[in-house]
Structure formats: structure tokens, C-alpha cells
N, C-alpha and C positions, 0 to 999 in steps of 0.2 A: 518094240521090248521097251517095259516100262523103266522110269529112271530110277536108278536106285541109288547115288547118292546125295545126301541129304544133309541141310545144314543142322546140328544140332540144339536144343534149345539150351537157352543161357545156364538153366539152374543143372543140367545135366553136364554141359560143359566145364562148368564153376568146379562140379565135384571131382572130374576129371581131372582138372588143371589141381585139384588141391591135394591129389594123391602125392603129386609132385612134391608138395612141399610138407605135408603133415601125413607120416605114416603110422605114429603112435602118440602117447601121450609125451615123450621126451621130445618129440619134435618141437610140439606145441610148447613146451618150456624153454627150450632153445633160443626159437623164434621172439618168445618175450622177454628174456633175459638179455637177447640183446639188442631189443630195443629201449631198453631201461637203459642198459650201459650207452648205448647213442645218444641217449636223452642227458646224459651227464649224471647219473644218479650215483649218490654216495651210500645208499643204503637199499638193496633188495632184498625182500621176502617173499617166498616162496612156500605157497603151502598146496597141498594136494590129498584127495581120497581117494582110497582103493587104487594106489599106485598110477593117480591122474584119469581113469577112467571113467571117473564121477565128476569130480571136480578138480580144476587147475585154476589156482588164483595166482597172480603177480604182482607183487605192490611197491612203488618206487619212490623216491623221492626227486626225480628229475625235473624238467624244466615244463610238463604239462602240455595240454592243448587247447586251444581254442575251441569254441562250439563247433566252427566251419572246419577245424581242421580234425576237429573228433569224428566229423560225420563222413568227411573226406575220407579218412584213413581203411574205412572200410570197402573202398574201391580199389578195384582191381590194376596195378600200377600207379598207385597213388603214393607217393613216397616226398620227404624234404631233402633227400641227400642226394638225388641225381636230376639236375637239369637241362642237360645238353649233352651231344655224344663226347664231345671231349672229356666228360668227368668220368667216363668209363674207364679211361685210360690213367685216372687217378683215383681210384677207389681208397678212401681212408676211413670209410665206415663198417662196420660190422653187417649192417641191412644197407640195401641199396635197389633191389628190384619191385617193393612195392606191391609184394604177393601175401606178406603174412597174416595181416587181420582179415583179409578178404579169402584167402584159402581154408582158416580154421573157423571162422563164421558161417562157410558154405557147409560144412560138416559137425556144427554143434551149436551150441546155445551159448551166446558170448554178451559179456553186459562190461563197456568200459565207463570207467569213472575217472575223472579227470578236471583238473585246473590248472592253468597257465599262472606260473608266477606272476604274483601282482594283482591278478583278478580279483573281481568282488563277490564272484561266485560261481561254481564249476558246472560241468555236465555230465549226464547220463547216456549212454547212446546203447541201444540194445538192438542186437541182429539175432536171428533164427533162423538157421537152415539157407543163410543167403537169401533172407527176404529182406524187404524195406526196412530201414532204420527207425528207429523211435527214439526220438530226443526229449529229455528232460533236464531242468535246473536240478541241481544238486549240490550239496554244501560238504562237500569231499574236500580235505586239505591238498595242498599243491603237489603235484606230481601225478601220478596215473596209475590205476588197479585195474587188472584184465582179468575178471572170471572167464572161466571155459566150465561149460557143463554138458555131460553127456555127449562126450566126442564120437563122432559117427553113429549117433542115432539114428540117423536118416541114410545111413549108407550100411544096410547089413552084412553086405559082401565083406567089406574090409572091418566091419566089429566083431565078426566071427576069429577073426586071427589074431585077435589082442591075447596076450597071456595074461598071468594070476596077476592079483594086485601086487606080489611080494615080486614078481620077475618085471613087470613093467616100472615099479621103486626102483629096482636095482640100476635101470635104464636112465630113467629120471636123474639118480644120484649120481652117476656119470657124467651127465651133461652138467648138473648144478656144479662138482668139482672140476671140471674143465674150465667153467666161466669164472668160479671161483677163485682158482688157483693164478690164474695169469693175470688178476685184478685185485691185488692184496691193498689197494686203496681204496676197496669200497667194503663196505659191511655185509654180508650173505648171509639168511639163516634159510633154515628148510623146514619145513612140516610135514610130517605125512600123519595124516588122522588126528585123532584127538590124544594120541599118546604122546607124552613128552620126552619120552623115553629113547624116539625115533626123530629126534630134535636133532639139527645139526646149527651152531652159531658161531659166525667167525666175525671177529670185530679187525677194521682196517690195521695195516701195520706193513710189516716187510713180507718179502717171498719166504722168508725162512719160518718166520712165524705163522705164514698162511699154510706153509706144508706141514709144520707141528699142529696147526687146530685141525687141519682135515685128515690127515693122517697119524694119530698120536701113537700109534704102534711102535713109531719109528723114532730113533733118536738123533737129535742136534747131528753128533757126530759120525753117524752114517752119510752126510751129504757133505758136499765140497763146491764152492761155488765156480760157474762157468761164466768166464766175462772177456767179453770183447767188444769192439764195434759193431759188429755184426750179431753176435750170438751172443748172447746172457740167461743165466737161471741156474739150476741147480742140479745136480748129480750125485746119484748115490754111490757106496763105494761097490765092487764086484760083487762083495758078500751079498747085497742085496739085490735078489734076481728073482725072474719070474720064467714060468714055461710059456708065457706070450706078452703080446707087447701090451698087456693090459695098464702097464703104468709107465709107458712113454708116451709123457704129452708134452706135443711138439705144437708150437704156433708161427704163424708167419703174420708178423705185425699185429700181435695178441689176436689174432685170428686162428682157434683151432683148425687143423688140417690134417686129412691122413696122406703121407707122402711115404713110400716106399724108399725112393733113394735117400730121403733124411735119416728111415731108420736104419739105413743099413750104414751110413755113414757114423751113425752113432756106437754102432757095433763093431765098425772097425776102429773107432776110437778109442775103444776098450781092449780092443784085439784080443791076444791069447789069455789075456788074466780073468777075463769071462768065460764060464763053460761053453761049449759048441750046444745049440739048441736053449740057451737061457738068455733071456732080455733084462734090462737094468731099468732102475726106476731112474728118470730123466724128467724134468720141467725146463723146456729150453724154448725161448723166443729168438726167431729171426728176423732182425730190421731190416730193411732194405725199401729200396726208394719205390712208392705204388706203382708208378709206371714201369718198373720193371718186373712186375708179377701179375699176371692173369686171375682172377678169382671170378671170374664170370664163366666160369665152367660147369656147374650144376646146380640148381635150385637149392640143394643142400647146404651149398657153401662151403662143401669141406675138403675139395679139391681145387687146387692151384697149377698153375703152369708158371714156370721162372724164364726168363730170356736167358739165363746161362745155368741151367741145371748143373753141370759140373762143379761150376764155383762154388755155390750152394754147399755141395758135398765138401767140396775141399773145407771149406769156411768151418761147419759144424765138426767134421771130422778135427779137426785141428785145434778148437776148441775143446772138445774133448779130452783128447790127448793132454791139452796144457794143464787143466783142471786136475789130471788124474796125476800130475807131476812128471809126463811121460815125455819122450824125445819128440818132438813132431817130425824131426826128419826132413826128409828129401821134398814130401808133400808140402809142407809150408813154404818151401822156395817156391814152389812153382803156384801153390796159391796165393802169396805174397807178390810175385812178379808178372803175374797173366794180365792181359790188356783188361781195363776196368769195365765188366759191362753193366755192372750193379754198385750205386755208389751210397753209402749208405752215409748216415749223417755225419761231418765234419772228419775225414780222414786225414792220415799225415800223409804227405807228399814228400818224395825224397827224388832224387835224380839218380838214375841207375848206371854210374860210371863204369867203366871197367866189364863190361857186358858185350860189348860188341862183337868180339871175335867168338864168344860161344853161340850169340844169338843173333848174328848176320846182320847185325846194325838195327834189327827191329827195335831193341829199347834205347840204343845211345839217345842221350839227352832227352829223353822222354819224361815226362811226370809220369811218375807210378806210384798207385794209392798201398800204402801198408797197411794191412787188416792186422791186429795183432801186434803193433808197436816192438818190431825187432829191428833196429836200425841197424846194427850190427851185420846184417846181409850185405848192406850198402856205404857205400863211402860217398862222403859229401855231405855237404850244408843242405838245410832243409830249403827246397825250392822255393821260387817267387812264385807264389799260386794266384797272384791277383788275375792273371788272364786265364788259368787255369780253373777257376771258379770254385776252388777248395780252400778251406781253412785249415789251418797247421794245428789247430786243438783236438787233443783226444779228446772226445765226450760221448762215452760209453751209457745208451739208453736206459734210464730206469723202468724197473717195473713197477709201475704204483698208477 
């Protein structure tokens, strides 16, 4: 019997692998914006034509790349963000897999123009359909510009599943808003075609200003601030609600994620004031130690796994209820006195006196992190935290 198992050609394998990262123009925009943010950009401009099917260009003023780095960036699993296995346990960048440019260039025509800060000249790299890279000197400004044309031109099976230009633009707009919302310290712009009426421009500022710029149909009085050492952001009143989760913008360490448990925590935080089957408008960022969350679940990087899912649920629910001026109740006490699996930056530490009888000595004379800063739940002075490795200052992470 003839052998039936064969090794795929490199070009075919690259197209198959690209399908995990790039499934439509919006995923290209997402990967390129994340690269710009990781590069320290203060301004990111996105241009698309025909919903991104014909052309996508993302321009930033980040650190740029050297000639050799620009060429290496198109190789699969080439990245500046991970260098050893231990780095996977503390991922602090949006990108880390080293697959974006390799996957995008395998199914489109890509031109990268970049110049490293302080360099005399820049470089242009052109790759079409995963072929050989062509390099030339380029007088480009500092930063990077990535232009992607004719997505899936060499993959008709995927091309035929793309929707209309307006439909694809809607998906690009959603990706753009998710990135712009959580990074108010960066100026963003989006232009679709040559029509200025479809352009979006938001300058750097506060989160409230960013929400107002992206969603002008809502008033500032519609929102209230949710703020704690773990969860911060903005949530709307129950009067601003939707039939879907389209306006639930949830982030973990500024990474946009999809998590049903967090969505449930937000809904439970609103409780009965929100009609059944309705979902609120919320922009919430959960800040936890990188080693306590696994983001290496799926190539799309929108799924995460927490070391303690229950802890995250309780933290989000309590933050929402406080922001709405509601009683936190027993959930808050369970949340604030549970053993600490996830330690945010600079929690307050108290000794839990008088709890031994109810809790079978489990918490007696043990340092307990208090998230939400409600010391009335505990008696005693602030613990000596030198050995515990904690600071006694509460510093709520800023969205900037």
C-alpha cells in the first residue's frame, strides 16, 4: 500500500496557519494596532478601503525597527517580546506569538516602511503571498507604516466568505473602538475610503473623554466611575442598555477579552435594576499580576484563563455595585477576606482579628489583602508588611 501521509509544502502550511490568526480584515487591523501599541506609539492612524478588503494601512510613531529586525519580523515565530519559556508566565505585551506579520503576508501583499528612532534612513520591506522579502532604503519618518493589500487574493476559498464592504467596515470599527477605549493616552484615527464623513478622530485624554469621542450619542451624566485597585473604568446607568453584549468592553491588563464569567459578574452587579435580557454599557479593565492569568489560549488572544476565576468574578461584581451606589453586602466580605491568589499592585494589608471562631483559625493572625479599601470590616492596625512583600499604599491603576 502506498504511503498516504505527506509533509505539506511550506507555502500551503503557511496559508493554513494564517487562517488561525487572519480570518477577515478586522483581524488584520487588530494585529497591526496591537503591534503599534506594544511599540510605544502615541499616535495610531488606520486607513482602509472597501472595508479593508482592498487595502489596510496602519501608521504609528512608535520606536520603529532596524533593517535586520524589519526583515526578521516576517519570519514565523519571530518576536521581540518573548525570549525564553519563563517569559510565557509573565506576558505583559499584547503580542507575543510572533505570528502576525508572517500570517498576514502569507495571504496578502504587504509593504512595511519603518525607521528606528535616531536612524539616518529607514527601510521598506515588501512580501507578497509569503514569498521572499524585498528590501530597499526608504526615507520614511520614525515609526512604522504597514500596508496590506488584496487580502486572500491567493486563497479564494477564504475570499468568498468575506462580507460586503460595509459589513467588514463594521467589524473593523468594533476592533478600532476596543483598542482606542482602553488606551485614552494614545491618539487614534480611522478613515474609510476617501470620505471624511466616515472618519473618526480622537485625541489623547481621559477615559471619559475617549468614551465621549467614540460615542457622542451618550452624555457624561450617563456614566459613573468604577474604581478599585483591581477593577477600574466607566459604567453606564441602567437606563442605557442593549439586547446584546455589544457594549460590554472588558479588558484584562488592557487586553480585550471575551469572558462569560466577567459578563455575568457585571450583570449581577447591576442586579434587579437592569431589566432581564438587557445588557449595560461598560468599559472595565481588570488589573492583575501577569503570572496569575494565562493569555496563551488561542491565536486570537481574546480568551484568558485565571488562576482564580471566582476571585475575579467577586472583584468585578463588587466594583460595579459600589459604582452604582449599591450595598456590596456579604459578597464583599467573602471577596475581601478570601485567601489571596491574585495580588494587584500595592494592596492594603490588615490583620484579621476576631475571626478565629467563625473561620476555624484559618485567618487568625494572617495578613489579608483588602481590595476596595473598607477597613471597617477588620479591627486592628495596618500590619507590618515588610515580610509579606506588600505595600500599605493604595494605588489604583490608571487607564492611560
